[in-house]
C-alpha positions in Angstrom: -4.2 9.7 19.8 -0.6 9.0 20.9 -1.8 7.6 24.3 -4.4 5.4 22.6 -1.8 4.0 20.2 0.7 3.3 23.0 -2.0 1.5 25.0 -2.9 -0.7 22.0 0.7 -1.5 21.3 1.3 -2.5 24.9 -1.8 -4.8 24.7 -0.4 -6.3 21.5 3.0 -7.0 23.0 1.6 -8.3 26.3 -0.9 -10.7 24.7 1.6 -12.0 22.1 3.4 -14.1 24.7 0.4 -16.4 25.6 -2.4 -15.8 23.1 -3.7 -17.7 20.1 -2.1 -16.4 16.9 -3.5 -16.4 13.3 -2.2 -14.7 10.2 -3.4 -14.4 6.6 -3.9 -12.3 3.4 -7.1 -10.4 2.6 -8.8 -8.7 -0.3 -11.7 -6.3 -0.3 -13.7 -3.4 -1.7 -13.9 0.1 -0.3 -16.1 3.1 -1.0 -14.7 6.4 0.3 -15.6 10.0 0.2 -13.9 13.2 1.3 -16.6 15.0 3.3 -17.7 18.6 2.3 -20.3 20.7 4.1 -20.9 23.2 1.3 -23.8 23.9 -1.1 -21.6 25.4 -3.9 -19.3 22.4 -4.2 -20.2 18.7 -4.1 -18.2 15.6 -3.3 -18.9 12.1 -4.8 -18.0 8.6 -3.7 -15.0 6.7 -5.1 -15.1 2.9 -5.3 -11.8 0.8 -5.3 -10.4 -2.6 -4.4 -7.9 -3.1 -1.7 -5.5 -5.9 -0.5 -3.4 -6.6 2.5 -2.6 -8.9 5.4 -3.6 -9.3 9.0 -2.4 -10.8 12.3 -4.9 -11.7 15.0 -3.6 -12.3 18.5 -6.1 -13.5 21.2 -9.1 -15.7 21.7 -12.3 -14.2 23.2 -10.7 -10.7 23.2 -8.1 -10.1 20.5 -5.8 -7.5 19.0 -5.6 -7.3 15.2 -2.9 -5.2 13.4 -3.1 -5.0 9.7 -1.3 -3.6 6.6 -3.4 -2.8 3.6 -2.8 -1.1 0.2 -5.8 1.1 -0.4 -6.8 3.7 -3.0 -9.1 6.3 -1.6 -10.4 9.7 -2.7 -13.4 11.6 -4.1 -14.7 13.7 -6.9 -15.2 17.4 -6.3 -17.3 19.5 -8.6 -19.4 22.6 -8.8 -23.1 21.9 -9.3 -25.3 23.8 -11.7 -26.1 27.3 -10.3 -22.9 27.5 -8.1 -21.4 30.9 -7.6 -17.9 29.5 -8.1 -16.0 28.8 -11.4 -17.0 25.6 -13.0 -14.6 22.7 -12.2 -14.6 18.9 -11.6 -11.5 17.2 -10.2 -11.0 13.5 -9.3 -8.7 12.9 -6.3 -7.0 9.5 -5.9 -4.8 8.8 -2.9 -2.8 5.6 -2.9 -2.2 4.8 0.7 -0.6 2.2 3.0 -3.3 1.7 5.6 -2.3 0.5 9.1 -5.3 -0.3 11.3 -4.8 -1.5 14.9 -8.0 -3.1 16.1 -9.3 -4.5 19.4 -12.2 -7.0 19.0 -14.4 -9.4 21.0 -16.0 -12.6 19.9 -19.7 -12.2 20.5 -20.4 -15.7 19.4 -17.5 -18.2 19.7 -18.2 -21.6 18.2 -15.9 -24.2 16.7 -16.7 -23.5 13.1 -18.4 -20.1 13.4 -17.5 -16.9 15.1 -19.3 -13.5 15.2 -17.1 -10.5 16.2 -17.3 -6.8 16.9 -14.2 -4.5 16.8 -12.9 -1.0 16.5 -9.6 0.9 16.6 -7.5 3.7 15.2 -6.1 3.7 11.6 -3.1 5.5 10.1 -3.1 5.9 6.3 0.3 6.9 4.8 -0.2 8.6 1.4 2.3 7.2 -1.0 1.1 9.0 -4.1 -1.5 11.6 -5.1 -3.3 11.7 -8.4 -5.5 14.7 -9.3 -7.2 14.7 -12.7 -9.2 17.4 -14.3 -12.5 16.0 -15.7 -13.5 19.1 -17.7 -11.9 20.9 -20.6 -11.5 24.0 -18.6 -8.0 24.8 -17.3 -9.3 25.8 -13.9 -7.9 23.3 -11.3 -8.1 24.8 -7.8 -7.1 21.6 -5.9 -3.4 20.7 -6.0 -1.0 18.2 -4.3 -0.1 20.9 -1.8 -3.7 21.0 -0.5 -3.6 17.3 0.5 -2.3 15.8 3.7 0.4 13.1 3.7 -0.9 11.3 6.8 -4.6 10.5 7.3 -5.9 9.4 10.7 -9.3 7.7 11.1 -11.2 5.3 13.4 -12.7 2.1 12.2 -15.6 0.2 13.7 -17.3 -2.9 12.4 -18.4 -6.5 12.7 -17.0 -9.8 11.3 -17.8 -13.4 10.7 -15.4 -16.3 10.8 -16.4 -19.5 9.0 -13.8 -22.3 9.2 -10.6 -20.7 7.6 -12.3 -17.6 6.1 -13.0 -14.3 7.8 -15.4 -11.6 6.5 -15.3 -8.0 7.9 -17.7 -5.1 7.3 -16.3 -1.7 8.6 -17.1 2.0 8.6 -14.2 4.4 8.6 -14.6 7.8 10.5 -12.1 10.5 9.4 -10.3 12.2 12.3 -8.0 14.8 10.8 -8.7 17.1 7.8 -7.3 15.8 4.5 -8.0 19.1 2.8 -8.4 22.2 5.0 -8.9 25.1 2.5 -8.4 25.8 -1.3 -7.6 29.1 -3.0 -10.4 29.9 -5.4 -10.5 33.3 -7.1 -7.9 34.6 -4.7 -9.9 33.6 -1.6 -9.4 30.7 0.8 -12.5 28.5 0.5 -12.9 26.2 3.5 -13.2 22.5 2.6 -12.5 20.8 6.0 -12.6 17.5 4.2 -12.3 14.3 6.2 -12.1 10.8 4.6 -15.1 8.7 5.5 -16.4 5.5 4.0 -16.9 1.7 4.4 -15.2 -1.4 3.3 -15.9 -5.1 3.0 -12.9 -7.6 3.1 -12.5 -11.3 2.9 -9.5 -12.9 4.6 -8.0 -16.4 4.8 -6.5 -17.8 8.1 -3.4 -19.5 7.0 -2.7 -20.8 10.5 
């Protein structure tokens, strides 16, 4: 991961001296879920809005670093018939998301562009909110179970029309956000990674 990041940073610095440069704000919608491969606990999607800004450097091939403020998370609960104590907890992670994307323009016209891109993303967790959705006092997941830095990889496609840029992306989690949780004195393996998709609309200021 460190080598990949260094290579992308080098490409960013090298291209900045001679490439086309655009900048702008962006807003969007994201739907995320902490993965869970268990039958006695389920994990549901969380939907949230996001906002941020991007820089695009390059023409046919470009580098695009971003900074986004994103709320992500999931809802964990025990389904009917589970052999574990009944609980339902909503996890909200407020993050500063830092994607570093490399893209290519598949179609490059004066008023319309079609792009494909991908790259690593670091999400710095700024705050954690865990709420109990049931009247029971049993709350197995705590702040200590959640990582403070989330790594992922984003892939997607985008369309540029005049000054507007629309992106659709899928986010693949790399590191575990939750490894295990103590339930009834035993460590229950969660191995949860943050996956999901987002749709964003940006505006090229220049």
